[in-house]
TORKE-609906 format. One record per residue (C-alpha): residue in one letter; chain; z, y, x. Coordinates in Angstrom, 3 decimals, padded with zeros to 6 digits. Layout:
% residues N
+------+------+----------+----------+----------+
| code | unit |       up |    north |     east |
+------+------+----------+----------+----------+
|    A |    A |        Z |        Y |        X |
...
+------+------+----------+----------+----------+
END
This chain:
% residues 457
+------+------+----------+----------+----------+
| code | unit |       up |    north |     east |
+------+------+----------+----------+----------+
|    X |    A |  000.000 |  000.000 |  000.000 |
|    X |    A |  000.850 |  002.344 |  002.829 |
|    X |    A | -002.566 |  001.919 |  004.404 |
|    X |    A | -004.353 |  002.576 |  001.058 |
|    X |    A | -002.421 |  005.825 |  000.578 |
|    X |    A | -003.204 |  006.838 |  004.153 |
|    X |    A | -006.887 |  006.182 |  003.579 |
|    X |    A | -006.919 |  008.210 |  000.366 |
|    X |    A | -005.088 |  011.065 |  002.045 |
|    X |    A | -007.711 |  011.064 |  004.756 |
|    X |    A | -010.495 |  011.312 |  002.174 |
|    X |    A | -008.694 |  014.139 |  000.396 |
|    X |    A | -008.346 |  016.020 |  003.658 |
|    X |    A | -011.996 |  015.614 |  004.607 |
|    X |    A | -013.399 |  016.410 |  001.170 |
|    X |    A | -010.973 |  018.923 | -000.341 |
|    X |    A | -009.089 |  021.002 |  002.216 |
|    X |    A | -010.635 |  024.211 |  003.650 |
|    X |    A | -013.514 |  023.281 |  005.941 |
|    X |    A | -012.446 |  025.621 |  008.722 |
|    X |    A | -008.973 |  024.087 |  008.802 |
|    X |    A | -010.255 |  020.499 |  008.879 |
|    X |    A | -012.848 |  021.192 |  011.586 |
|    X |    A | -010.278 |  023.085 |  013.668 |
|    X |    A | -007.743 |  020.263 |  013.302 |
|    X |    A | -010.250 |  017.689 |  014.543 |
|    X |    A | -011.903 |  019.973 |  017.114 |
|    X |    A | -008.759 |  021.060 |  018.957 |
|    X |    A | -007.822 |  017.599 |  020.298 |
|    X |    A | -011.524 |  016.860 |  020.885 |
|    X |    A | -011.887 |  020.031 |  022.992 |
|    X |    A | -008.757 |  019.107 |  024.943 |
|    X |    A | -010.188 |  015.613 |  025.441 |
|    X |    A | -013.486 |  017.024 |  026.704 |
|    X |    A | -011.710 |  019.414 |  029.056 |
|    X |    A | -009.483 |  016.695 |  030.485 |
|    X |    A | -012.520 |  014.447 |  030.935 |
|    X |    A | -014.274 |  017.268 |  032.765 |
|    X |    A | -011.175 |  018.056 |  034.819 |
|    X |    A | -010.752 |  014.556 |  036.124 |
|    X |    A | -014.495 |  014.295 |  036.792 |
|    X |    A | -014.313 |  017.660 |  038.539 |
|    X |    A | -011.238 |  016.475 |  040.452 |
|    X |    A | -013.480 |  013.897 |  042.121 |
|    X |    A | -015.851 |  016.695 |  043.129 |
|    X |    A | -013.008 |  018.923 |  044.316 |
|    X |    A | -011.235 |  016.353 |  046.488 |
|    X |    A | -014.445 |  014.819 |  047.811 |
|    X |    A | -015.680 |  018.304 |  048.747 |
|    X |    A | -012.741 |  018.517 |  051.147 |
|    X |    A | -014.324 |  015.681 |  053.167 |
|    X |    A | -017.637 |  017.421 |  053.851 |
|    X |    A | -020.714 |  018.728 |  052.031 |
|    X |    A | -022.610 |  015.431 |  052.428 |
|    X |    A | -019.818 |  013.625 |  050.568 |
|    X |    A | -019.867 |  016.283 |  047.856 |
|    X |    A | -023.632 |  015.989 |  047.560 |
|    X |    A | -023.376 |  012.182 |  047.397 |
|    X |    A | -020.988 |  012.279 |  044.438 |
|    X |    A | -023.319 |  014.740 |  042.731 |
|    X |    A | -026.255 |  012.403 |  043.273 |
|    X |    A | -024.249 |  009.383 |  042.059 |
|    X |    A | -023.664 |  011.290 |  038.826 |
|    X |    A | -027.110 |  010.047 |  037.786 |
|    X |    A | -025.721 |  006.483 |  037.846 |
|    X |    A | -022.710 |  007.504 |  035.765 |
|    X |    A | -025.003 |  009.302 |  033.296 |
|    X |    A | -026.870 |  006.061 |  032.718 |
|    X |    A | -023.599 |  004.299 |  031.850 |
|    X |    A | -022.681 |  007.215 |  029.586 |
|    X |    A | -026.066 |  006.924 |  027.866 |
|    X |    A | -025.410 |  003.333 |  026.824 |
|    X |    A | -021.736 |  003.789 |  025.960 |
|    X |    A | -022.159 |  007.010 |  024.040 |
|    X |    A | -025.224 |  005.594 |  022.292 |
|    X |    A | -023.146 |  002.828 |  020.723 |
|    X |    A | -020.225 |  005.223 |  020.176 |
|    X |    A | -022.130 |  008.003 |  018.425 |
|    X |    A | -024.121 |  005.521 |  016.340 |
|    X |    A | -020.899 |  003.872 |  015.166 |
|    X |    A | -019.165 |  007.214 |  014.616 |
|    X |    A | -021.940 |  008.588 |  012.406 |
|    X |    A | -022.245 |  005.403 |  010.359 |
|    X |    A | -018.472 |  005.034 |  009.998 |
|    X |    A | -017.837 |  008.595 |  008.822 |
|    X |    A | -020.655 |  008.469 |  006.257 |
|    X |    A | -019.585 |  005.052 |  004.945 |
|    X |    A | -015.944 |  006.099 |  004.732 |
|    X |    A | -017.043 |  009.225 |  002.857 |
|    X |    A | -018.950 |  006.979 |  000.438 |
|    X |    A | -015.901 |  004.639 |  000.050 |
|    X |    A | -017.577 |  001.752 |  001.921 |
|    X |    A | -014.773 |  000.783 |  004.279 |
|    X |    A | -015.981 | -002.790 |  004.917 |
|    X |    A | -019.397 | -001.554 |  006.037 |
|    X |    A | -017.710 |  000.966 |  008.349 |
|    X |    A | -015.650 | -001.824 |  009.931 |
|    X |    A | -018.722 | -003.950 |  010.580 |
|    X |    A | -020.470 | -001.061 |  012.331 |
|    X |    A | -017.381 | -000.244 |  014.423 |
|    X |    A | -016.732 | -003.820 |  015.565 |
|    X |    A | -020.385 | -004.548 |  016.269 |
|    X |    A | -020.728 | -001.349 |  018.313 |
|    X |    A | -017.600 | -002.190 |  020.313 |
|    X |    A | -018.865 | -005.684 |  021.166 |
|    X |    A | -022.337 | -004.390 |  021.976 |
|    X |    A | -020.969 | -001.666 |  024.249 |
|    X |    A | -018.801 | -004.083 |  026.256 |
|    X |    A | -021.660 | -006.551 |  026.763 |
|    X |    A | -024.074 | -003.769 |  027.698 |
|    X |    A | -021.549 | -002.455 |  030.231 |
|    X |    A | -021.382 | -005.879 |  031.855 |
|    X |    A | -025.175 | -005.989 |  032.066 |
|    X |    A | -025.294 | -002.504 |  033.620 |
|    X |    A | -022.687 | -003.550 |  036.172 |
|    X |    A | -024.603 | -006.646 |  037.252 |
|    X |    A | -028.000 | -004.941 |  037.414 |
|    X |    A | -026.634 | -001.796 |  039.041 |
|    X |    A | -024.847 | -003.650 |  041.840 |
|    X |    A | -027.875 | -005.832 |  042.568 |
|    X |    A | -030.206 | -002.798 |  042.766 |
|    X |    A | -027.779 | -000.222 |  044.153 |
|    X |    A | -029.647 |  000.849 |  047.288 |
|    X |    A | -033.033 |  001.464 |  045.643 |
|    X |    A | -031.323 |  003.225 |  042.712 |
|    X |    A | -029.506 |  005.647 |  045.018 |
|    X |    A | -032.706 |  006.371 |  046.927 |
|    X |    A | -034.431 |  006.974 |  043.603 |
|    X |    A | -031.850 |  009.548 |  042.477 |
|    X |    A | -032.335 |  011.612 |  045.613 |
|    X |    A | -029.715 |  010.419 |  048.120 |
|    X |    A | -030.555 |  011.331 |  051.701 |
|    X |    A | -029.609 |  009.061 |  054.616 |
|    X |    A | -026.608 |  011.272 |  055.379 |
|    X |    A | -025.406 |  010.946 |  051.767 |
|    X |    A | -025.786 |  007.168 |  051.366 |
|    X |    A | -022.587 |  006.155 |  053.253 |
|    X |    A | -020.621 |  008.219 |  050.735 |
|    X |    A | -022.670 |  007.446 |  047.626 |
|    X |    A | -022.654 |  003.626 |  047.930 |
|    X |    A | -018.862 |  003.019 |  047.766 |
|    X |    A | -018.505 |  005.622 |  044.998 |
|    X |    A | -021.247 |  004.108 |  042.831 |
|    X |    A | -019.928 |  000.547 |  043.301 |
|    X |    A | -016.554 |  001.297 |  041.697 |
|    X |    A | -018.170 |  003.280 |  038.894 |
|    X |    A | -020.400 |  000.292 |  038.111 |
|    X |    A | -017.414 | -002.098 |  038.152 |
|    X |    A | -015.807 |  000.119 |  035.501 |
|    X |    A | -018.927 |  000.227 |  033.288 |
|    X |    A | -017.729 | -002.277 |  030.618 |
|    X |    A | -014.418 | -000.441 |  030.159 |
|    X |    A | -016.182 |  002.912 |  030.157 |
|    X |    A | -018.617 |  001.868 |  027.412 |
|    X |    A | -015.897 |  000.229 |  025.318 |
|    X |    A | -013.625 |  003.265 |  025.605 |
|    X |    A | -016.337 |  005.558 |  024.243 |
|    X |    A | -016.653 |  003.439 |  021.094 |
|    X |    A | -012.899 |  003.175 |  020.490 |
|    X |    A | -012.548 |  006.917 |  020.969 |
|    X |    A | -015.389 |  007.987 |  018.685 |
|    X |    A | -014.508 |  005.581 |  015.884 |
|    X |    A | -010.969 |  006.986 |  015.856 |
|    X |    A | -012.428 |  010.483 |  015.509 |
|    X |    A | -014.779 |  009.346 |  012.737 |
|    X |    A | -011.779 |  008.420 |  010.582 |
|    X |    A | -009.985 |  011.654 |  011.429 |
|    X |    A | -007.583 |  010.474 |  014.169 |
|    X |    A | -008.740 |  012.982 |  016.777 |
|    X |    A | -005.200 |  013.611 |  018.026 |
|    X |    A | -004.660 |  010.004 |  019.095 |
|    X |    A | -008.109 |  009.790 |  020.671 |
|    X |    A | -007.006 |  012.788 |  022.748 |
|    X |    A | -003.831 |  010.955 |  023.815 |
|    X |    A | -005.900 |  007.995 |  024.985 |
|    X |    A | -008.119 |  010.203 |  027.125 |
|    X |    A | -005.225 |  012.280 |  028.467 |
|    X |    A | -003.305 |  009.215 |  029.636 |
|    X |    A | -006.155 |  007.997 |  031.806 |
|    X |    A | -007.235 |  011.474 |  032.866 |
|    X |    A | -003.891 |  012.541 |  034.290 |
|    X |    A | -003.540 |  009.235 |  036.119 |
|    X |    A | -007.013 |  009.712 |  037.592 |
|    X |    A | -006.115 |  013.161 |  038.923 |
|    X |    A | -002.841 |  011.898 |  040.400 |
|    X |    A | -004.522 |  008.989 |  042.166 |
|    X |    A | -007.459 |  010.969 |  043.601 |
|    X |    A | -005.676 |  012.584 |  046.586 |
|    X |    A | -003.594 |  009.443 |  047.146 |
|    X |    A | -006.585 |  007.127 |  047.434 |
|    X |    A | -008.960 |  009.576 |  049.151 |
|    X |    A | -006.623 |  010.930 |  051.832 |
|    X |    A | -003.386 |  008.916 |  051.978 |
|    X |    A | -005.131 |  005.525 |  051.903 |
|    X |    A | -008.199 |  006.955 |  053.677 |
|    X |    A | -010.610 |  005.452 |  051.148 |
|    X |    A | -012.911 |  008.489 |  050.980 |
|    X |    A | -015.389 |  008.550 |  048.093 |
|    X |    A | -014.486 |  004.962 |  047.164 |
|    X |    A | -010.958 |  006.200 |  046.446 |
|    X |    A | -012.255 |  008.860 |  044.064 |
|    X |    A | -014.268 |  006.292 |  042.111 |
|    X |    A | -011.406 |  003.770 |  042.098 |
|    X |    A | -009.090 |  006.426 |  040.654 |
|    X |    A | -011.645 |  007.085 |  037.914 |
|    X |    A | -011.960 |  003.347 |  037.166 |
|    X |    A | -008.183 |  002.870 |  036.911 |
|    X |    A | -007.819 |  005.937 |  034.703 |
|    X |    A | -010.539 |  004.682 |  032.402 |
|    X |    A | -008.876 |  001.275 |  032.196 |
|    X |    A | -005.613 |  002.873 |  031.095 |
|    X |    A | -007.409 |  004.964 |  028.451 |
|    X |    A | -009.085 |  001.804 |  027.167 |
|    X |    A | -005.744 |  000.001 |  026.777 |
|    X |    A | -004.025 |  002.952 |  025.096 |
|    X |    A | -006.823 |  003.320 |  022.549 |
|    X |    A | -007.023 | -000.428 |  021.941 |
|    X |    A | -003.268 | -000.510 |  021.290 |
|    X |    A | -003.742 |  001.943 |  018.407 |
|    X |    A | -006.103 | -000.459 |  016.646 |
|    X |    A | -003.941 | -003.512 |  017.335 |
|    X |    A | -000.879 | -001.708 |  015.924 |
|    X |    A | -002.525 | -001.631 |  012.467 |
|    X |    A | -002.310 |  002.160 |  012.173 |
|    X |    A | -006.030 |  002.750 |  011.764 |
|    X |    A | -008.242 |  002.685 |  008.684 |
|    X |    A | -010.857 |  000.648 |  010.538 |
|    X |    A | -009.584 | -002.715 |  011.855 |
|    X |    A | -010.842 | -004.700 |  014.829 |
|    X |    A | -011.623 | -008.402 |  014.481 |
|    X |    A | -014.142 | -010.949 |  015.748 |
|    X |    A | -015.038 | -011.894 |  012.176 |
|    X |    A | -016.276 | -008.320 |  011.600 |
|    X |    A | -018.838 | -008.437 |  014.401 |
|    X |    A | -022.247 | -008.625 |  012.773 |
|    X |    A | -024.735 | -011.366 |  013.593 |
|    X |    A | -027.574 | -009.469 |  011.951 |
|    X |    A | -030.014 | -007.698 |  014.318 |
|    X |    A | -030.464 | -005.004 |  011.663 |
|    X |    A | -026.864 | -003.846 |  012.171 |
|    X |    A | -027.417 | -003.231 |  015.876 |
|    X |    A | -030.725 | -001.558 |  015.144 |
|    X |    A | -028.952 |  000.843 |  012.781 |
|    X |    A | -026.236 |  001.577 |  015.337 |
|    X |    A | -028.599 |  002.103 |  018.242 |
|    X |    A | -031.219 |  004.016 |  016.278 |
|    X |    A | -028.504 |  006.345 |  014.949 |
|    X |    A | -027.094 |  006.692 |  018.456 |
|    X |    A | -030.543 |  006.922 |  020.050 |
|    X |    A | -030.457 |  010.735 |  020.272 |
|    X |    A | -027.342 |  010.394 |  022.423 |
|    X |    A | -028.947 |  007.642 |  024.495 |
|    X |    A | -031.896 |  009.954 |  025.074 |
|    X |    A | -029.646 |  012.922 |  025.814 |
|    X |    A | -027.572 |  011.028 |  028.374 |
|    X |    A | -030.544 |  009.059 |  029.676 |
|    X |    A | -032.468 |  012.255 |  030.271 |
|    X |    A | -029.348 |  013.609 |  032.003 |
|    X |    A | -029.611 |  010.751 |  034.478 |
|    X |    A | -033.328 |  011.309 |  035.030 |
|    X |    A | -032.916 |  015.082 |  035.272 |
|    X |    A | -030.046 |  014.724 |  037.762 |
|    X |    A | -032.284 |  012.557 |  039.931 |
|    X |    A | -035.155 |  015.052 |  039.654 |
|    X |    A | -032.875 |  017.995 |  040.434 |
|    X |    A | -031.426 |  016.219 |  043.473 |
|    X |    A | -034.912 |  015.342 |  044.680 |
|    X |    A | -035.992 |  018.990 |  044.533 |
|    X |    A | -032.697 |  020.356 |  045.890 |
|    X |    A | -032.572 |  017.978 |  048.869 |
|    X |    A | -035.586 |  019.803 |  050.283 |
|    X |    A | -033.204 |  022.698 |  050.942 |
|    X |    A | -030.617 |  020.434 |  052.624 |
|    X |    A | -027.365 |  018.736 |  051.651 |
|    X |    A | -025.848 |  022.178 |  051.046 |
|    X |    A | -028.219 |  022.779 |  048.129 |
|    X |    A | -027.450 |  019.372 |  046.583 |
|    X |    A | -023.713 |  019.994 |  046.957 |
|    X |    A | -024.054 |  023.490 |  045.478 |
|    X |    A | -025.934 |  022.276 |  042.421 |
|    X |    A | -023.423 |  019.440 |  041.916 |
|    X |    A | -020.546 |  021.939 |  041.868 |
|    X |    A | -022.419 |  024.523 |  039.761 |
|    X |    A | -023.357 |  021.856 |  037.209 |
|    X |    A | -019.710 |  020.781 |  036.940 |
|    X |    A | -018.823 |  024.396 |  036.114 |
|    X |    A | -021.657 |  024.665 |  033.598 |
|    X |    A | -020.360 |  021.466 |  032.035 |
|    X |    A | -017.131 |  023.308 |  031.268 |
|    X |    A | -018.995 |  025.302 |  028.632 |
|    X |    A | -020.995 |  022.275 |  027.554 |
|    X |    A | -017.865 |  020.148 |  027.104 |
|    X |    A | -016.070 |  022.798 |  025.066 |
|    X |    A | -019.116 |  023.039 |  022.819 |
|    X |    A | -019.251 |  019.245 |  022.482 |
|    X |    A | -015.536 |  019.131 |  021.700 |
|    X |    A | -015.944 |  021.556 |  018.809 |
|    X |    A | -018.952 |  019.511 |  017.711 |
|    X |    A | -016.875 |  016.335 |  017.682 |
|    X |    A | -014.616 |  018.069 |  015.172 |
|    X |    A | -017.638 |  019.135 |  013.144 |
|    X |    A | -019.496 |  015.797 |  013.007 |
|    X |    A | -017.000 |  013.618 |  011.060 |
|    X |    A | -016.463 |  016.451 |  008.566 |
|    X |    A | -020.213 |  016.784 |  008.112 |
|    X |    A | -020.623 |  013.001 |  007.802 |
|    X |    A | -017.812 |  012.559 |  005.273 |
|    X |    A | -019.024 |  015.409 |  003.064 |
|    X |    A | -022.683 |  014.471 |  003.297 |
|    X |    A | -021.766 |  010.906 |  002.326 |
|    X |    A | -019.834 |  012.321 | -000.658 |
|    X |    A | -022.776 |  014.661 | -001.502 |
|    X |    A | -020.726 |  017.803 | -000.900 |
|    X |    A | -023.517 |  019.653 |  000.850 |
|    X |    A | -022.044 |  023.145 |  000.670 |
|    X |    A | -019.050 |  021.980 |  002.712 |
|    X |    A | -021.431 |  020.453 |  005.255 |
|    X |    A | -023.157 |  023.824 |  005.682 |
|    X |    A | -019.879 |  025.676 |  005.996 |
|    X |    A | -018.714 |  023.203 |  008.656 |
|    X |    A | -021.888 |  023.875 |  010.650 |
|    X |    A | -021.588 |  027.668 |  010.571 |
|    X |    A | -017.873 |  027.668 |  011.335 |
|    X |    A | -018.424 |  025.389 |  014.338 |
|    X |    A | -021.322 |  027.509 |  015.584 |
|    X |    A | -019.231 |  030.694 |  015.468 |
|    X |    A | -016.293 |  029.098 |  017.287 |
|    X |    A | -018.445 |  027.383 |  019.928 |
|    X |    A | -020.470 |  030.542 |  020.567 |
|    X |    A | -017.304 |  032.606 |  021.014 |
|    X |    A | -016.115 |  030.263 |  023.762 |
|    X |    A | -019.525 |  030.454 |  025.433 |
|    X |    A | -019.580 |  034.257 |  025.445 |
|    X |    A | -016.223 |  034.329 |  027.268 |
|    X |    A | -017.455 |  031.832 |  029.868 |
|    X |    A | -020.730 |  033.747 |  030.171 |
|    X |    A | -018.795 |  036.805 |  031.358 |
|    X |    A | -016.650 |  034.725 |  033.737 |
|    X |    A | -019.646 |  033.013 |  035.362 |
|    X |    A | -021.543 |  036.291 |  035.718 |
|    X |    A | -018.676 |  038.212 |  037.333 |
|    X |    A | -016.778 |  035.564 |  039.296 |
|    X |    A | -019.487 |  033.116 |  040.379 |
|    X |    A | -018.692 |  033.283 |  044.123 |
|    X |    A | -014.953 |  032.968 |  043.549 |
|    X |    A | -015.480 |  029.954 |  041.281 |
|    X |    A | -017.642 |  028.202 |  043.873 |
|    X |    A | -015.084 |  029.063 |  046.551 |
|    X |    A | -012.429 |  027.104 |  044.697 |
|    X |    A | -014.291 |  023.900 |  045.521 |
|    X |    A | -015.619 |  024.409 |  049.021 |
|    X |    A | -015.475 |  026.941 |  051.877 |
|    X |    A | -019.031 |  026.472 |  053.122 |
|    X |    A | -020.820 |  029.846 |  052.835 |
|    X |    A | -024.259 |  028.276 |  052.412 |
|    X |    A | -023.074 |  026.118 |  049.513 |
|    X |    A | -021.265 |  029.064 |  047.877 |
|    X |    A | -024.306 |  031.353 |  048.077 |
|    X |    A | -026.687 |  028.782 |  046.605 |
|    X |    A | -024.293 |  027.680 |  043.853 |
|    X |    A | -023.156 |  031.145 |  042.768 |
|    X |    A | -026.774 |  032.128 |  042.088 |
|    X |    A | -027.138 |  029.016 |  039.912 |
|    X |    A | -024.004 |  029.960 |  037.965 |
|    X |    A | -025.318 |  033.453 |  037.276 |
|    X |    A | -028.511 |  031.986 |  035.844 |
|    X |    A | -026.408 |  029.686 |  033.655 |
|    X |    A | -024.455 |  032.643 |  032.278 |
|    X |    A | -027.650 |  034.160 |  030.861 |
|    X |    A | -028.154 |  031.384 |  028.283 |
|    X |    A | -024.578 |  030.389 |  027.484 |
|    X |    A | -024.379 |  032.472 |  024.266 |
|    X |    A | -027.072 |  030.300 |  022.589 |
|    X |    A | -025.862 |  026.909 |  023.855 |
|    X |    A | -023.586 |  026.134 |  020.883 |
|    X |    A | -026.239 |  026.811 |  018.251 |
|    X |    A | -028.829 |  024.407 |  019.665 |
|    X |    A | -026.169 |  021.749 |  020.293 |
|    X |    A | -024.898 |  021.798 |  016.698 |
|    X |    A | -028.378 |  021.736 |  015.195 |
|    X |    A | -028.937 |  018.517 |  017.137 |
|    X |    A | -025.539 |  017.125 |  016.081 |
|    X |    A | -026.197 |  018.057 |  012.447 |
|    X |    A | -029.349 |  015.928 |  012.381 |
|    X |    A | -027.681 |  013.047 |  014.219 |
|    X |    A | -024.375 |  012.922 |  012.338 |
|    X |    A | -026.200 |  012.843 |  008.991 |
|    X |    A | -028.550 |  010.055 |  010.052 |
|    X |    A | -031.832 |  011.878 |  010.712 |
|    X |    A | -032.473 |  009.784 |  013.779 |
|    X |    A | -035.925 |  010.705 |  015.014 |
|    X |    A | -035.616 |  014.453 |  014.531 |
|    X |    A | -032.275 |  014.283 |  016.345 |
|    X |    A | -033.868 |  012.238 |  019.122 |
|    X |    A | -036.576 |  014.854 |  019.617 |
|    X |    A | -034.002 |  017.655 |  019.771 |
|    X |    A | -031.812 |  015.644 |  022.152 |
|    X |    A | -034.777 |  015.073 |  024.470 |
|    X |    A | -035.654 |  018.750 |  024.854 |
|    X |    A | -032.852 |  020.085 |  027.023 |
|    X |    A | -032.955 |  017.655 |  029.946 |
|    X |    A | -036.237 |  015.914 |  029.341 |
|    X |    A | -039.248 |  017.472 |  027.627 |
|    X |    A | -038.524 |  020.985 |  028.898 |
|    X |    A | -036.391 |  020.373 |  031.960 |
|    X |    A | -038.504 |  017.886 |  033.901 |
|    X |    A | -041.736 |  019.952 |  034.025 |
|    X |    A | -039.699 |  023.049 |  034.886 |
|    X |    A | -037.673 |  021.476 |  037.705 |
|    X |    A | -040.696 |  019.704 |  039.190 |
|    X |    A | -043.036 |  022.709 |  039.071 |
|    X |    A | -040.943 |  025.874 |  039.306 |
|    X |    A | -039.451 |  025.279 |  042.792 |
|    X |    A | -042.974 |  024.818 |  044.133 |
|    X |    A | -043.889 |  028.230 |  042.722 |
|    X |    A | -040.802 |  030.344 |  043.410 |
|    X |    A | -038.735 |  028.305 |  045.878 |
|    X |    A | -034.989 |  027.759 |  045.546 |
|    X |    A | -034.756 |  030.014 |  042.467 |
|    X |    A | -036.701 |  027.324 |  040.641 |
|    X |    A | -033.932 |  024.810 |  041.390 |
|    X |    A | -031.174 |  027.219 |  040.362 |
|    X |    A | -032.808 |  028.428 |  037.137 |
|    X |    A | -034.344 |  025.179 |  035.860 |
|    X |    A | -031.543 |  024.096 |  033.509 |
|    X |    A | -030.848 |  027.561 |  032.014 |
|    X |    A | -034.546 |  028.079 |  031.341 |
|    X |    A | -034.768 |  024.687 |  029.653 |
|    X |    A | -031.716 |  025.532 |  027.527 |
|    X |    A | -033.347 |  028.744 |  026.337 |
|    X |    A | -036.528 |  026.948 |  025.236 |
|    X |    A | -034.361 |  024.352 |  023.456 |
|    X |    A | -032.672 |  027.136 |  021.512 |
|    X |    A | -036.046 |  028.556 |  020.402 |
|    X |    A | -037.118 |  025.171 |  019.013 |
|    X |    A | -033.743 |  024.613 |  017.292 |
|    X |    A | -034.081 |  027.700 |  015.074 |
|    X |    A | -036.955 |  026.425 |  012.888 |
|    X |    A | -035.380 |  022.949 |  012.809 |
|    X |    A | -032.231 |  024.400 |  011.257 |
|    X |    A | -034.186 |  026.458 |  008.722 |
|    X |    A | -036.074 |  023.348 |  007.587 |
|    X |    A | -032.898 |  021.283 |  007.394 |
|    X |    A | -031.000 |  023.773 |  005.277 |
|    X |    A | -033.881 |  024.151 |  002.828 |
|    X |    A | -034.824 |  020.494 |  002.570 |
|    X |    A | -031.658 |  018.410 |  003.001 |
|    X |    A | -028.647 |  020.519 |  002.041 |
|    X |    A | -029.745 |  021.685 | -001.393 |
|    X |    A | -028.741 |  020.279 | -004.767 |
|    X |    A | -028.031 |  016.496 | -004.463 |
|    X |    A | -030.727 |  015.636 | -007.001 |
|    X |    A | -033.319 |  017.333 | -004.802 |
|    X |    A | -032.207 |  015.812 | -001.479 |
|    X |    A | -033.882 |  012.785 | -000.030 |
|    X |    A | -031.938 |  010.233 |  001.936 |
|    X |    A | -032.585 |  010.165 |  005.685 |
+------+------+----------+----------+----------+
END
């Protein structure tokens, strides 16, 4: 009886309480989660940068490997999250449980496959993503531990996002915080005290992720979730996995393109030396601060949008979008000013190499120019994805680091030199924003009108 009341209370909150309050309640822990995730990822960069610039560049290059793992894990996670929130909104709890359990099993197995393939092809992969010979001794031990952690990483993403889909954003934050703080504490111990170098940074990340996995899993096993885990709820129907992966495909594309774009950026930057690769790795971590805050707000927006769309409360879906856009844009404007004014000081926090600081601070200033429009284009993409419009969402997700970015980063440096490396991502983000505007106009007119006039995705 207690669980039924809890489930009904959750529906009442999602469908009846003021949209701004519900989004804010879910977004706050999600933003904290994103920031902690970024902090412990950035901690690797910070501590490794104290070794030398080749080590810093190597970790930046190995980020392409981690992005590939993220692509698979987040693909299952976002597919399950979208399907769960819409099915819970439509009072189809059993269907939501099947999607959640199937996504969890699929993510774990896919992580194992990535680990095996990645370890067997590690050297050619690292060459492919732009590692120079001076970077390889640092990149190889780092990438090995990240690949060992791939199954836990993928599984954690699913557990985390399913919790958020049913409105338990606060506990998902606790799971991430527990592993994140441990990661940051272990970084200096492993890197310097035990003299493990870049391997120590990756091992700290793997242990932190394992702790997060166990903390999140404990929540499900305690029986205090709407969605239950169980082997009997894992689907044997290929259609279920198709629905999960096709719904999560925009995220797979987004993260997959991130891996490809990181490799392309490293390949172009390495022509200017390890200093340029290190600078772009640090600058991109800083840019990700804004990106992660925006994504955190979006993770509060998506379950609210999914619940209300599933319940055919389209006006609340629209209000959730505009509230999230205003909040996310406000954060971006503040960071825009900080990056523009304090770019050299920010780079100097990570490394004392003047060449790296000069190259990276210019990249940060370019980033600041497009930050005010980053939230809008992100939430247009999330609106399409969270409501099940898979292929439109996939196209939008492919713009920022794929369709626009790759031609820009491969051609612009050849035309204007190092400025082309520094400005590639901001320029791609601006073009993505321009395309997102008509997509939103079409969506509002076609899919968020009177229920009788709205077609299913």
